[in-house]
N, C-alpha and C positions, 0 to 999 in steps of 0.2 A: 578673153572673157574675164571681167572683173569679179571680185569676190561676191558681189550681190547680184550678178547677172547669171543666174542659174537657169538651166533649162528644166522643164518638168521632169525629163528623163533622169537627169543628174540628181534631182531632189528625190525622186521616187526611189532611186538607188539607196539614198541615205535613209528613206522611210523603211525600206526592208530591214535595214540594220536596227532602226528604232523599234520596229515590231519584234525583232528577235530579242532585244533587251527587255521589252515588255513581257514577253512570254516566259522569261526567266522567273517571274513571280517573286517569291520571297528570297530565292537564292540570288537573284540578280547576277549581272556579269555576262560576258560573252560565252556562248555555247559553241561547241565544235560544229563545223559544217561549212559549206561554201559561203554562207551568209556571214560568217565570222571573219572573213578575209577582207581587209580594208580595200576599197576600190582605188584604182590608180589615180583618178582625178582628185583634186583637192577641193573640198567643200569646207569653208571656214565657219559658216553659220547657217542655221536653218530655223524656220518659223514653224512651230508645232501648234496647231489650232485644234483644241479639244474642249469638251464640256467638263464641268466641275464633277469630281468624283474623289472626295477626300484629298489626300496629298499624293496619290499614286503618280500623277503626271509630273509633279515636281520631282519625285524620286526617280522616275524613269528618265527625265531630262538630265538630272545630275549624273546618273549612271552612264547615260549615253555620252555625255561630255567626258567622263572619266575613261570609258572604253575606246572612244573614237577620236577624242580631241577636237570635237566640233561643238561650238557654242550653240545652245538651244534657247531661242526666245519663245516662251510659251504664251499663247493667247488663249485664255481660259474663259469660257462663258457658261451660263446655265444650260442645262439640257434643252429646255424649251426654246431658248434664244439661239442655240448653236446653228441650225440650218440657215437662219436669217443672217447671222454673223458671217458665216462662210460666203454666202451669196453676195453680201455687201462688200466684203473684202475683195472678192474676185472682180466684182463690177468696178471697184475703185482702182483696180490694177495692183493691189497689195500682193506681196509674195505669200503664197500658201505652199509651204514645202511639204508638210505632212499634216494630214487631218484625219479625224476620226468621224465616221458616219454610222448612223444606225441603219439597219436593213430597210427602214421606212423612207429615209431621205436619200440613201445611196443611189438608187436608180435615177432619181431626178438629177443628181450631180453628174452622173455619167452622161445622161441625155443632154445636159447643158454644156458638156465639154470640159468639165472641171477635173476630169481624171483621164489618164492615159493608160494603155495596156502595160502590164508589168511582166508579161511572159518571158521576155528576153533579158531580164536583169540577171546578173550573176547570182546563182544559187536558187533562182525562182523555181526552176523545174523540180528540184529536190523538195522544196517547200510545198509546192502545189500538189505533188503526188500524194502527200499525206492529208489533203483536204477530205473532210467528210462529204457525203452527198449533199447535205444541207449547205455547207460552206461553198461547194462548187456552184450550187444553184444561186446563192446570193452574190458571190464574187465574180461569176463569169457572165459576161454580156456579149452576145454575138460571137461566141467561141473564144473570146479573149478574157484573160484574167485582169480585172479592173481594180481589185482590192485584195488585201491580205487580212486575215483575222488576227486579232491581237490577244484574244482569250477565248476559252470555251468553258462551258459549264454543263453539268448533267443533273438531272433530277430523277430519282428512283424511288418514288413512294415516300412513306413516312420515315423519319429518322430511326424509329424503332426497328423498321424492317430493312434498313439500308445494308446492314452487314450481311444479310442473307440474300437479298434480291438484287443488289447492284453489282455490276461488274464492268470493267473497262472493255470496250469493244475490242475484239481480237484476242481476248484472254479466255481462260477457262475457269 
């Protein structure tokens, strides 16, 4: 298999690592866990297809290259154009190694065969067991994990009340 002849499974393995890098937030860098162990296969390059969001994806790609030694070619489009861009790239046979999808377009991509289950990737079980109920609902299709979250956010009333009314789930 040549360096550009990657199966979706190999690429999705790299995607799990890219997602871990993105979860690091401001700290960046690899975090401990099974997902921080480099796979045995060699991936020389991947195409990261995302929508514009400041410079975060440029920063994630640079950090991924530093941590994993894999060149990242970013294809960045506007949010509104992103689903069409992905579908066009797929139809043209272009490599889509890692992509980002909103909960609105993700089910269509799964139904069109643009994603494969991730359940048996190294470290996936540990990552998946921490999913919130909402994440499970969005990322699981037909009992199989088809996507991984790359961030989460919470809203707890007004900023003035945040210190007294907000808490992290599972804490007191």
